[in-house]
C-alpha positions, 0 to 999 in steps of 0.5 A, a space after each residue: 483469511 486469504 493467503 498472500 501468495 508470491 508473484 500476485 497483485 493485491 489491493 491491501 487496505 485497512 482502517 482504524 479500529 472503530 474508524 478511529 484516526 490513524 494519522 493526526 499530523 504530518 509526522 504520522 504519515 511520514 513515519 508510516 511511510 518510513 516503516 512501509 519502506 522498511 518492512 514492505 519494500 523488501 518483499 513487495 513492489 508498490 504500484 499505487 498508494 494513498 494514506 487517508 486520515 482513518 484508512 489507507 490503500 496500497 496496490 502491490 505485487 508480492 515478490 517471488 522468493 528469488 526476487 527478495 534480497 535477504 540483506 534488505 529484510 528487516 531482521 531476517 531469521 535464518 532458522 527453519 520454521 513452518 510459518 515461513 516460505 523458506 528458512 529466510 523469508 517469513 510469510 508475506 502477511 507477517 511483514 504487513 503485520 510487523 508494519 502495523 504493530 510497529 506503527 501502532 506502538 509508536 502512535 500509542 506512545 506519542 498519543 498516550 493511548 493503549 490497545 489496537 489501532 488497526 482493524 484485524 485482519 487487514 484486508 487483502 484482495 487478489 487481482 487476477 485480471 490485469 485490465 483492472 489494474 489501471 482502474 484500481 490505480 485511479 480509484 486509489 488516487 481518487 480517494 482524497 477527491 471522493 472523500 471531499 478532502 481536495 478537489 484535485 488529486 494534485 493537491 493531496 500530498 499523501 498519495 503516489 499520484 504526485 510521485 508518478 507525475 514527478 521525475 524524482 527517484 522513487 521505489 514506486 514502480 512508476 514506469 510500469 504504472 505509466 505503461 498501463 496507461 500507455 504514457 504519462 499524458 494518458 495517465 493524467 488524462 485518465 485520472 482527470 475523467 470520471 470512471 464507472 468503477 462497477 467493473 472493479 467493485 469486487 476489488 474495492 
């Protein structure tokens, strides 16, 4: 299993066990995003995301230890432990595990099911070439189109594309993403075109 390192960009993705649905109704998507805000926002910057019915994608950069506000961490433990970066911050992958465990508990309770919901371990791919970032943003946002859920990315409510196109306040690193495409109009134009993704096939 690849270690998740601070200061690095990653494509984080996973699906339901045996390809089962992760989301059955709108409240499921909303709850997952609330838990993501609780567990992941304190330790990672998010640049793009998409929640599909049985899988999800996130493009994140794990924060360096000095970037983390300890007061934002969910239930920080302040004792020395070899499985932590420091006495205050757990290894980054554990926050993702907390997210998935918390969501699984809520989902199982609501739908009267038992056992695992997500495949294990969750997938993580290190992105070492910044030129690939905008193609991965496109790939993530294009998921609902490529899977036939919508004809246009603007029609799909559970991705960051609408957030990037909006002026509303957000924790998404919107300015940085737009800068990768030079400006918002170029970003929109890029997203409306078809792109050969062979150059990032090892990331997806």
